[in-house]
C-alpha positions in Angstrom: -115.3 132.9 137.3 -114.4 136.5 137.7 -110.9 137.7 138.6 -110.9 140.2 141.4 -107.6 141.8 140.4 -105.2 141.4 137.6 -101.7 142.8 137.9 -99.0 143.1 135.3 -95.4 144.0 136.2 -92.0 143.7 134.6 -89.9 140.9 136.2 -86.3 142.1 135.7 -84.8 138.8 137.0 -86.5 136.8 134.2 -86.6 139.6 131.6 -90.3 139.2 130.9 -93.7 140.2 132.2 -95.3 138.7 135.3 -99.1 138.4 135.4 -100.9 137.9 138.7 -104.5 136.9 138.6 -106.3 137.1 142.0 -109.7 135.6 142.6 -110.6 135.5 146.3 -107.8 133.6 148.1 -106.4 132.1 144.9 -103.4 133.8 143.2 -102.2 132.5 139.8 -98.8 133.8 138.5 -97.9 133.5 134.8 -95.0 134.8 132.8 -95.6 136.5 129.5 -92.8 136.6 127.0 -93.2 140.0 125.4 -90.5 142.7 125.1 -90.4 145.3 127.9 -91.2 148.0 125.4 -94.4 146.3 124.1 -97.2 148.7 123.4 -100.2 148.9 125.7 -102.6 147.2 123.3 -100.3 144.2 122.8 -99.9 143.8 126.6 -103.7 144.1 127.2 -104.4 141.5 124.5 -101.9 139.1 126.0 -103.3 139.6 129.5 -106.9 139.1 128.4 -105.9 135.8 126.6 -103.9 134.5 129.6 -106.8 135.3 132.0 -109.3 133.5 129.7 -106.9 130.6 129.3 -107.0 130.2 133.1 -110.8 130.1 133.0 -111.4 133.6 134.4 -113.2 136.7 133.1 -111.8 140.2 133.9 -113.0 143.7 134.1 -110.7 145.7 131.8 -110.6 148.3 134.6 -109.2 145.8 137.1 -105.9 145.6 135.3 -103.1 147.2 137.3 -99.7 147.8 135.6 -96.6 148.3 137.7 
């Protein structure tokens, strides 16, 4: 299945990254334990793996970072 939107944002309350995968009406939230200062490639690799682990494919351009 294809993810419509993938959003990555820093969750200050939990001190880790929050990943939201949206596919139609379904929204999956996963926390990613990487440092706040992680480089872009490390974050992108972690996001792509998490999305694949959930059974989705993503367009790299659909990643939104907040």
